LUMLOTOR-391287 format. One record per residue (C-alpha): residue in one letter; x, y, z. Coordinates in steps of 0.25 Angstrom, whole numbers, plus 5000, padded with zeros to 4 digits. Example, Ala and Ser with C-alpha at 12.3 -4.5 7.8 and 13.67 -1.06 7.14 Angstrom:
2
A504949825031 S505549965029 
//
This chain:
108
M500050005000 L500550144996 P500750255007 I499650355007 Q500550465003 T500750394989 Y499250404987 F499150544991 A500350574982 F499650514970 L498350584973 I499050714974 S499750694961 F498450654954 L497750774959 V498850864954 V499050804940 I497650784936 P497150934938 S498350984931 Y498150894919 T496650924919 L497051074919 Q498051064907 M496950984899 S495851084902 L496751204898 T497051134884 R495651104881 V494551194874 A493151144876 G492551094862 K493851104854 S494850994851 A496050994842 F495950844841 A494550814838 R493750824825 Q492250784824 I491850704812 P490550644807 F490250504812 A490250454797 D491750504796 A492250434809 W492750314801 K493450394790 P494950424791 S495250554797 S496350654794 H496150714808 S496350594817 R496450444818 F495350434828 C493850454827 C493050454840 L491550414839 V490850474850 Y489550514856 A489250624866 T489350534879 Q490350524890 N491050404884 G490950464870 W491950574872 K493050484879 L493750464865 P493850614862 I494350644876 L495350544874 F495850594861 E495850734866 E496750694878 L497650624869 G497750744859 E497350654848 K496550704836 Y495250624834 D493950634826 W492650614833 A491250584828 L489950584835 V489150454835 D487650484833 F486950384842 A485550434836 K486050384823 G486550254828 E488050284823 Q488550204835 K487950084829 S488450104815 E489249994809 A490450084808 F490350124823 L490149984827 K491449934820 I492250034829 N491450004842 P490549884841 N489749914853 G489250054847 R489750144858 T490450274858 P491550314859 A492250244848 T493550274840 A493650254825 
//
């Protein structure tokens, strides 16, 4: 078992590092703007892109935006297409080839 001082040292270092990282990230972000993202139509999600190697197929849910957040944090360019559940695009043949359970997010 580690001494209690080790646990406190870890906790203090964690509390110091995380807020400074968060502050740095928040200072470099502008709400609603991204140098990495480009929205494309759902029909173009499977076509080769000169902008990036990745296309995120997303829907406006909590899980749907996890891939775009990942690419933003990595500083990687990506395309994204909004999947229209009302049209059943998540059950289309092309989408099911990428994600057989028909759920978002998915990467093409």
